[in-house]
mmJSON file of the N, C-alpha and C atoms, coordinates in Angstrom:
{"data_MODEL":{"atom_site":{
"group_PDB":["ATOM","ATOM","ATOM","ATOM","ATOM","ATOM","ATOM","ATOM","ATOM","ATOM","ATOM","ATOM","ATOM","ATOM","ATOM","ATOM","ATOM","ATOM","ATOM","ATOM","ATOM","ATOM","ATOM","ATOM","ATOM","ATOM","ATOM","ATOM","ATOM","ATOM","ATOM","ATOM","ATOM","ATOM","ATOM","ATOM","ATOM","ATOM","ATOM","ATOM","ATOM","ATOM","ATOM","ATOM","ATOM","ATOM","ATOM","ATOM","ATOM","ATOM","ATOM","ATOM","ATOM","ATOM","ATOM","ATOM","ATOM","ATOM","ATOM","ATOM","ATOM","ATOM","ATOM","ATOM","ATOM","ATOM","ATOM","ATOM","ATOM","ATOM","ATOM","ATOM","ATOM","ATOM","ATOM","ATOM","ATOM","ATOM","ATOM","ATOM","ATOM","ATOM","ATOM","ATOM","ATOM","ATOM","ATOM","ATOM","ATOM","ATOM","ATOM","ATOM","ATOM","ATOM","ATOM","ATOM","ATOM","ATOM","ATOM","ATOM","ATOM","ATOM","ATOM","ATOM","ATOM","ATOM","ATOM","ATOM","ATOM","ATOM","ATOM","ATOM","ATOM","ATOM","ATOM","ATOM","ATOM","ATOM","ATOM","ATOM","ATOM","ATOM","ATOM","ATOM","ATOM","ATOM","ATOM","ATOM","ATOM","ATOM","ATOM","ATOM","ATOM","ATOM","ATOM","ATOM","ATOM","ATOM","ATOM","ATOM","ATOM","ATOM","ATOM","ATOM","ATOM","ATOM","ATOM","ATOM","ATOM","ATOM","ATOM","ATOM","ATOM","ATOM","ATOM","ATOM","ATOM","ATOM","ATOM"],
"id":[1,2,3,4,5,6,7,8,9,10,11,12,13,14,15,16,17,18,19,20,21,22,23,24,25,26,27,28,29,30,31,32,33,34,35,36,37,38,39,40,41,42,43,44,45,46,47,48,49,50,51,52,53,54,55,56,57,58,59,60,61,62,63,64,65,66,67,68,69,70,71,72,73,74,75,76,77,78,79,80,81,82,83,84,85,86,87,88,89,90,91,92,93,94,95,96,97,98,99,100,101,102,103,104,105,106,107,108,109,110,111,112,113,114,115,116,117,118,119,120,121,122,123,124,125,126,127,128,129,130,131,132,133,134,135,136,137,138,139,140,141,142,143,144,145,146,147,148,149,150,151,152,153,154,155,156,157,158,159],
"type_symbol":["N","C","C","N","C","C","N","C","C","N","C","C","N","C","C","N","C","C","N","C","C","N","C","C","N","C","C","N","C","C","N","C","C","N","C","C","N","C","C","N","C","C","N","C","C","N","C","C","N","C","C","N","C","C","N","C","C","N","C","C","N","C","C","N","C","C","N","C","C","N","C","C","N","C","C","N","C","C","N","C","C","N","C","C","N","C","C","N","C","C","N","C","C","N","C","C","N","C","C","N","C","C","N","C","C","N","C","C","N","C","C","N","C","C","N","C","C","N","C","C","N","C","C","N","C","C","N","C","C","N","C","C","N","C","C","N","C","C","N","C","C","N","C","C","N","C","C","N","C","C","N","C","C","N","C","C","N","C","C"],
"label_atom_id":["N","CA","C","N","CA","C","N","CA","C","N","CA","C","N","CA","C","N","CA","C","N","CA","C","N","CA","C","N","CA","C","N","CA","C","N","CA","C","N","CA","C","N","CA","C","N","CA","C","N","CA","C","N","CA","C","N","CA","C","N","CA","C","N","CA","C","N","CA","C","N","CA","C","N","CA","C","N","CA","C","N","CA","C","N","CA","C","N","CA","C","N","CA","C","N","CA","C","N","CA","C","N","CA","C","N","CA","C","N","CA","C","N","CA","C","N","CA","C","N","CA","C","N","CA","C","N","CA","C","N","CA","C","N","CA","C","N","CA","C","N","CA","C","N","CA","C","N","CA","C","N","CA","C","N","CA","C","N","CA","C","N","CA","C","N","CA","C","N","CA","C","N","CA","C","N","CA","C","N","CA","C","N","CA","C"],
"label_alt_id":[null,null,null,null,null,null,null,null,null,null,null,null,null,null,null,null,null,null,null,null,null,null,null,null,null,null,null,null,null,null,null,null,null,null,null,null,null,null,null,null,null,null,null,null,null,null,null,null,null,null,null,null,null,null,null,null,null,null,null,null,null,null,null,null,null,null,null,null,null,null,null,null,null,null,null,null,null,null,null,null,null,null,null,null,null,null,null,null,null,null,null,null,null,null,null,null,null,null,null,null,null,null,null,null,null,null,null,null,null,null,null,null,null,null,null,null,null,null,null,null,null,null,null,null,null,null,null,null,null,null,null,null,null,null,null,null,null,null,null,null,null,null,null,null,null,null,null,null,null,null,null,null,null,null,null,null,null,null,null],
"label_comp_id":["MET","MET","MET","ALA","ALA","ALA","PHE","PHE","PHE","TRP","TRP","TRP","LEU","LEU","LEU","ILE","ILE","ILE","LEU","LEU","LEU","GLY","GLY","GLY","LEU","LEU","LEU","ALA","ALA","ALA","LEU","LEU","LEU","ALA","ALA","ALA","VAL","VAL","VAL","ILE","ILE","ILE","ILE","ILE","ILE","GLY","GLY","GLY","ASN","ASN","ASN","LEU","LEU","LEU","MET","MET","MET","LEU","LEU","LEU","VAL","VAL","VAL","LYS","LYS","LYS","HIS","HIS","HIS","THR","THR","THR","ALA","ALA","ALA","HIS","HIS","HIS","MET","MET","MET","LYS","LYS","LYS","MET","MET","MET","PRO","PRO","PRO","SER","SER","SER","GLN","GLN","GLN","LYS","LYS","LYS","GLN","GLN","GLN","ARG","ARG","ARG","HIS","HIS","HIS","SER","SER","SER","ASP","ASP","ASP","LYS","LYS","LYS","GLN","GLN","GLN","SER","SER","SER","SER","SER","SER","ASN","ASN","ASN","GLY","GLY","GLY","TYR","TYR","TYR","ASP","ASP","ASP","ASP","ASP","ASP","ASP","ASP","ASP","ASP","ASP","ASP","GLU","GLU","GLU","ASP","ASP","ASP","ASP","ASP","ASP","TRP","TRP","TRP"],
"label_asym_id":["A","A","A","A","A","A","A","A","A","A","A","A","A","A","A","A","A","A","A","A","A","A","A","A","A","A","A","A","A","A","A","A","A","A","A","A","A","A","A","A","A","A","A","A","A","A","A","A","A","A","A","A","A","A","A","A","A","A","A","A","A","A","A","A","A","A","A","A","A","A","A","A","A","A","A","A","A","A","A","A","A","A","A","A","A","A","A","A","A","A","A","A","A","A","A","A","A","A","A","A","A","A","A","A","A","A","A","A","A","A","A","A","A","A","A","A","A","A","A","A","A","A","A","A","A","A","A","A","A","A","A","A","A","A","A","A","A","A","A","A","A","A","A","A","A","A","A","A","A","A","A","A","A","A","A","A","A","A","A"],
"label_entity_id":["1","1","1","1","1","1","1","1","1","1","1","1","1","1","1","1","1","1","1","1","1","1","1","1","1","1","1","1","1","1","1","1","1","1","1","1","1","1","1","1","1","1","1","1","1","1","1","1","1","1","1","1","1","1","1","1","1","1","1","1","1","1","1","1","1","1","1","1","1","1","1","1","1","1","1","1","1","1","1","1","1","1","1","1","1","1","1","1","1","1","1","1","1","1","1","1","1","1","1","1","1","1","1","1","1","1","1","1","1","1","1","1","1","1","1","1","1","1","1","1","1","1","1","1","1","1","1","1","1","1","1","1","1","1","1","1","1","1","1","1","1","1","1","1","1","1","1","1","1","1","1","1","1","1","1","1","1","1","1"],
"label_seq_id":[1,1,1,2,2,2,3,3,3,4,4,4,5,5,5,6,6,6,7,7,7,8,8,8,9,9,9,10,10,10,11,11,11,12,12,12,13,13,13,14,14,14,15,15,15,16,16,16,17,17,17,18,18,18,19,19,19,20,20,20,21,21,21,22,22,22,23,23,23,24,24,24,25,25,25,26,26,26,27,27,27,28,28,28,29,29,29,30,30,30,31,31,31,32,32,32,33,33,33,34,34,34,35,35,35,36,36,36,37,37,37,38,38,38,39,39,39,40,40,40,41,41,41,42,42,42,43,43,43,44,44,44,45,45,45,46,46,46,47,47,47,48,48,48,49,49,49,50,50,50,51,51,51,52,52,52,53,53,53],
"pdbx_PDB_ins_code":[null,null,null,null,null,null,null,null,null,null,null,null,null,null,null,null,null,null,null,null,null,null,null,null,null,null,null,null,null,null,null,null,null,null,null,null,null,null,null,null,null,null,null,null,null,null,null,null,null,null,null,null,null,null,null,null,null,null,null,null,null,null,null,null,null,null,null,null,null,null,null,null,null,null,null,null,null,null,null,null,null,null,null,null,null,null,null,null,null,null,null,null,null,null,null,null,null,null,null,null,null,null,null,null,null,null,null,null,null,null,null,null,null,null,null,null,null,null,null,null,null,null,null,null,null,null,null,null,null,null,null,null,null,null,null,null,null,null,null,null,null,null,null,null,null,null,null,null,null,null,null,null,null,null,null,null,null,null,null],
"Cartn_x":[13.936,14.407,13.619,13.402,12.167,11.401,10.641,9.726,9.805,11.16,11.591,11.766,12.238,12.514,11.261,10.184,8.892,8.502,8.326,8.05,8.593,9.831,10.361,10.156,9.999,9.27,7.997,7.101,6.145,5.901,6.693,6.98,7.353,8.415,8.898,7.787,6.771,5.909,5.092,4.58,3.353,4.111,5.463,5.928,6.289,6.455,6.613,5.559,4.444,3.158,2.252,2.835,2.588,2.991,4.269,5.434,4.627,4.676,3.947,2.515,1.536,0.328,0.58,1.263,1.669,2.264,3.482,4.275,3.157,1.811,1.193,0.016,-0.781,-1.513,-2.201,-1.155,-1.324,-1.432,-1.186,-1.247,-2.238,-2.372,-3.808,-4.188,-5.43,-5.996,-6.48,-6.682,-7.204,-8.612,-9.793,-10.572,-11.395,-12.917,-13.447,-14.15,-13.807,-13.991,-12.712,-11.578,-10.186,-10.008,-10.222,-10.041,-11.126,-12.331,-12.957,-12.649,-12.279,-11.661,-10.225,-9.531,-8.041,-8.639,-9.629,-10.02,-10.685,-11.333,-11.908,-11.021,-9.555,-8.305,-7.843,-7.871,-6.905,-7.326,-6.577,-6.953,-5.981,-5.873,-4.943,-3.968,-3.094,-1.949,-1.188,0.496,1.335,2.069,1.664,2.279,3.764,4.082,5.696,6.368,5.94,6.615,6.528,7.506,7.778,8.325,8.845,9.828,9.322,10.885,10.537,10.432,10.496,10.221,8.751],
"Cartn_y":[40.914,39.635,38.92,40.153,39.378,38.247,38.766,38.308,37.122,36.994,35.842,34.803,35.127,34.317,33.644,34.464,34.091,33.253,33.95,32.666,31.67,31.404,30.371,29.276,29.977,29.377,28.759,29.291,29.006,27.923,27.937,26.363,25.654,25.745,24.896,23.794,24.854,23.935,23.174,24.005,23.266,21.771,22.059,20.346,19.781,20.124,19.404,18.591,19.694,18.765,18.152,18.027,16.946,15.857,15.803,15.088,13.531,14.446,13.928,13.265,13.666,12.93,11.796,11.95,10.736,10.184,10.257,8.97,8.561,8.954,8.234,8.495,8.004,7.627,6.286,5.476,3.967,3.595,3.872,3.627,2.98,2.303,1.709,2.429,2.809,3.24,2.455,2.6,1.727,1.539,0.497,0.214,1.142,1.135,2.227,1.081,-0.501,-1.108,-1.272,-1.315,-1.172,-0.136,1.157,2.531,2.494,1.977,2.032,1.294,-0.325,-0.851,-0.442,0.02,0.81,1.858,2.372,3.59,3.193,2.288,1.58,1.055,0.444,-0.065,0.894,1.941,3.063,3.685,3.773,4.326,5.802,6.395,7.423,7.585,6.839,6.675,6.145,6.174,5.833,4.629,3.368,2.317,2.209,2.471,2.219,3.145,4.061,5.257,5.117,4.445,3.786,4.687,5.601,6.513,6.427,6.311,6.481,7.48,8.974,9.879,10.193],
"Cartn_z":[-26.799,-26.155,-25.342,-24.615,-23.509,-23.99,-24.953,-26.091,-26.137,-27.006,-27.295,-26.224,-24.959,-23.766,-23.373,-23.266,-22.541,-24.064,-25.42,-26.457,-26.107,-25.505,-25.444,-24.471,-23.051,-22.31,-22.574,-23.098,-23.408,-23.865,-24.839,-26.052,-25.661,-24.458,-23.947,-22.847,-22.283,-21.635,-22.613,-23.156,-24.096,-24.486,-25.065,-25.484,-24.683,-23.211,-22.044,-21.884,-21.832,-21.184,-22.324,-23.638,-24.687,-24.694,-24.876,-24.128,-22.963,-22.283,-20.962,-21.2,-21.847,-22.364,-22.616,-24.012,-24.821,-23.708,-23.119,-22.209,-21.149,-20.989,-20.051,-20.368,-22.179,-22.611,-22.305,-22.082,-22.234,-20.707,-19.894,-18.414,-17.851,-16.947,-16.652,-15.067,-15.49,-13.987,-13.475,-11.852,-11.055,-11.21,-11.234,-11.455,-10.231,-10.226,-9.571,-8.374,-8.357,-7.481,-6.237,-7.109,-6.436,-5.672,-6.382,-5.975,-4.31,-4.506,-3.275,-2.169,-2.244,-1.37,-0.536,-1.619,-0.681,0.058,0.004,0.809,1.869,1.798,3.574,3.867,3.775,4.287,5.02,3.925,4.851,6.047,6.908,8.329,8.318,7.118,7.734,8.063,8.965,9.285,8.584,8.826,7.823,8.632,8.472,9.317,9.115,8.359,7.706,8.54,9.223,9.737,11.295,12.134,13.079,14.03,14.113,14.674,16.249,17.098,18.526,19.083,18.36,19.443,18.967],
"occupancy":[1.0,1.0,1.0,1.0,1.0,1.0,1.0,1.0,1.0,1.0,1.0,1.0,1.0,1.0,1.0,1.0,1.0,1.0,1.0,1.0,1.0,1.0,1.0,1.0,1.0,1.0,1.0,1.0,1.0,1.0,1.0,1.0,1.0,1.0,1.0,1.0,1.0,1.0,1.0,1.0,1.0,1.0,1.0,1.0,1.0,1.0,1.0,1.0,1.0,1.0,1.0,1.0,1.0,1.0,1.0,1.0,1.0,1.0,1.0,1.0,1.0,1.0,1.0,1.0,1.0,1.0,1.0,1.0,1.0,1.0,1.0,1.0,1.0,1.0,1.0,1.0,1.0,1.0,1.0,1.0,1.0,1.0,1.0,1.0,1.0,1.0,1.0,1.0,1.0,1.0,1.0,1.0,1.0,1.0,1.0,1.0,1.0,1.0,1.0,1.0,1.0,1.0,1.0,1.0,1.0,1.0,1.0,1.0,1.0,1.0,1.0,1.0,1.0,1.0,1.0,1.0,1.0,1.0,1.0,1.0,1.0,1.0,1.0,1.0,1.0,1.0,1.0,1.0,1.0,1.0,1.0,1.0,1.0,1.0,1.0,1.0,1.0,1.0,1.0,1.0,1.0,1.0,1.0,1.0,1.0,1.0,1.0,1.0,1.0,1.0,1.0,1.0,1.0,1.0,1.0,1.0,1.0,1.0,1.0],
"B_iso_or_equiv":[0.0,0.0,0.0,0.0,0.0,0.0,0.0,0.0,0.0,0.0,0.0,0.0,0.0,0.0,0.0,0.0,0.0,0.0,0.0,0.0,0.0,0.0,0.0,0.0,0.0,0.0,0.0,0.0,0.0,0.0,0.0,0.0,0.0,0.0,0.0,0.0,0.0,0.0,0.0,0.0,0.0,0.0,0.0,0.0,0.0,0.0,0.0,0.0,0.0,0.0,0.0,0.0,0.0,0.0,0.0,0.0,0.0,0.0,0.0,0.0,0.0,0.0,0.0,0.0,0.0,0.0,0.0,0.0,0.0,0.0,0.0,0.0,0.0,0.0,0.0,0.0,0.0,0.0,0.0,0.0,0.0,0.0,0.0,0.0,0.0,0.0,0.0,0.0,0.0,0.0,0.0,0.0,0.0,0.0,0.0,0.0,0.0,0.0,0.0,0.0,0.0,0.0,0.0,0.0,0.0,0.0,0.0,0.0,0.0,0.0,0.0,0.0,0.0,0.0,0.0,0.0,0.0,0.0,0.0,0.0,0.0,0.0,0.0,0.0,0.0,0.0,0.0,0.0,0.0,0.0,0.0,0.0,0.0,0.0,0.0,0.0,0.0,0.0,0.0,0.0,0.0,0.0,0.0,0.0,0.0,0.0,0.0,0.0,0.0,0.0,0.0,0.0,0.0,0.0,0.0,0.0,0.0,0.0,0.0],
"pdbx_formal_charge":[null,null,null,null,null,null,null,null,null,null,null,null,null,null,null,null,null,null,null,null,null,null,null,null,null,null,null,null,null,null,null,null,null,null,null,null,null,null,null,null,null,null,null,null,null,null,null,null,null,null,null,null,null,null,null,null,null,null,null,null,null,null,null,null,null,null,null,null,null,null,null,null,null,null,null,null,null,null,null,null,null,null,null,null,null,null,null,null,null,null,null,null,null,null,null,null,null,null,null,null,null,null,null,null,null,null,null,null,null,null,null,null,null,null,null,null,null,null,null,null,null,null,null,null,null,null,null,null,null,null,null,null,null,null,null,null,null,null,null,null,null,null,null,null,null,null,null,null,null,null,null,null,null,null,null,null,null,null,null],
"auth_seq_id":[1,1,1,2,2,2,3,3,3,4,4,4,5,5,5,6,6,6,7,7,7,8,8,8,9,9,9,10,10,10,11,11,11,12,12,12,13,13,13,14,14,14,15,15,15,16,16,16,17,17,17,18,18,18,19,19,19,20,20,20,21,21,21,22,22,22,23,23,23,24,24,24,25,25,25,26,26,26,27,27,27,28,28,28,29,29,29,30,30,30,31,31,31,32,32,32,33,33,33,34,34,34,35,35,35,36,36,36,37,37,37,38,38,38,39,39,39,40,40,40,41,41,41,42,42,42,43,43,43,44,44,44,45,45,45,46,46,46,47,47,47,48,48,48,49,49,49,50,50,50,51,51,51,52,52,52,53,53,53],
"auth_comp_id":["MET","MET","MET","ALA","ALA","ALA","PHE","PHE","PHE","TRP","TRP","TRP","LEU","LEU","LEU","ILE","ILE","ILE","LEU","LEU","LEU","GLY","GLY","GLY","LEU","LEU","LEU","ALA","ALA","ALA","LEU","LEU","LEU","ALA","ALA","ALA","VAL","VAL","VAL","ILE","ILE","ILE","ILE","ILE","ILE","GLY","GLY","GLY","ASN","ASN","ASN","LEU","LEU","LEU","MET","MET","MET","LEU","LEU","LEU","VAL","VAL","VAL","LYS","LYS","LYS","HIS","HIS","HIS","THR","THR","THR","ALA","ALA","ALA","HIS","HIS","HIS","MET","MET","MET","LYS","LYS","LYS","MET","MET","MET","PRO","PRO","PRO","SER","SER","SER","GLN","GLN","GLN","LYS","LYS","LYS","GLN","GLN","GLN","ARG","ARG","ARG","HIS","HIS","HIS","SER","SER","SER","ASP","ASP","ASP","LYS","LYS","LYS","GLN","GLN","GLN","SER","SER","SER","SER","SER","SER","ASN","ASN","ASN","GLY","GLY","GLY","TYR","TYR","TYR","ASP","ASP","ASP","ASP","ASP","ASP","ASP","ASP","ASP","ASP","ASP","ASP","GLU","GLU","GLU","ASP","ASP","ASP","ASP","ASP","ASP","TRP","TRP","TRP"],
"auth_asym_id":["A","A","A","A","A","A","A","A","A","A","A","A","A","A","A","A","A","A","A","A","A","A","A","A","A","A","A","A","A","A","A","A","A","A","A","A","A","A","A","A","A","A","A","A","A","A","A","A","A","A","A","A","A","A","A","A","A","A","A","A","A","A","A","A","A","A","A","A","A","A","A","A","A","A","A","A","A","A","A","A","A","A","A","A","A","A","A","A","A","A","A","A","A","A","A","A","A","A","A","A","A","A","A","A","A","A","A","A","A","A","A","A","A","A","A","A","A","A","A","A","A","A","A","A","A","A","A","A","A","A","A","A","A","A","A","A","A","A","A","A","A","A","A","A","A","A","A","A","A","A","A","A","A","A","A","A","A","A","A"],
"auth_atom_id":["N","CA","C","N","CA","C","N","CA","C","N","CA","C","N","CA","C","N","CA","C","N","CA","C","N","CA","C","N","CA","C","N","CA","C","N","CA","C","N","CA","C","N","CA","C","N","CA","C","N","CA","C","N","CA","C","N","CA","C","N","CA","C","N","CA","C","N","CA","C","N","CA","C","N","CA","C","N","CA","C","N","CA","C","N","CA","C","N","CA","C","N","CA","C","N","CA","C","N","CA","C","N","CA","C","N","CA","C","N","CA","C","N","CA","C","N","CA","C","N","CA","C","N","CA","C","N","CA","C","N","CA","C","N","CA","C","N","CA","C","N","CA","C","N","CA","C","N","CA","C","N","CA","C","N","CA","C","N","CA","C","N","CA","C","N","CA","C","N","CA","C","N","CA","C","N","CA","C","N","CA","C","N","CA","C"],
"pdbx_PDB_model_num":[1,1,1,1,1,1,1,1,1,1,1,1,1,1,1,1,1,1,1,1,1,1,1,1,1,1,1,1,1,1,1,1,1,1,1,1,1,1,1,1,1,1,1,1,1,1,1,1,1,1,1,1,1,1,1,1,1,1,1,1,1,1,1,1,1,1,1,1,1,1,1,1,1,1,1,1,1,1,1,1,1,1,1,1,1,1,1,1,1,1,1,1,1,1,1,1,1,1,1,1,1,1,1,1,1,1,1,1,1,1,1,1,1,1,1,1,1,1,1,1,1,1,1,1,1,1,1,1,1,1,1,1,1,1,1,1,1,1,1,1,1,1,1,1,1,1,1,1,1,1,1,1,1,1,1,1,1,1,1]
}}}
């Protein structure tokens, strides 16, 4: 019984990963130049979080 459970979970993980790869295969990655400029403009702080405390 435990063997079939482990086998089923392993197959579910493998099939899930294959579906994820298929889904993300055509997504565009930001260019190297764009990523470099994003790192320079970031100061490490979250400007959207303006808590009073």
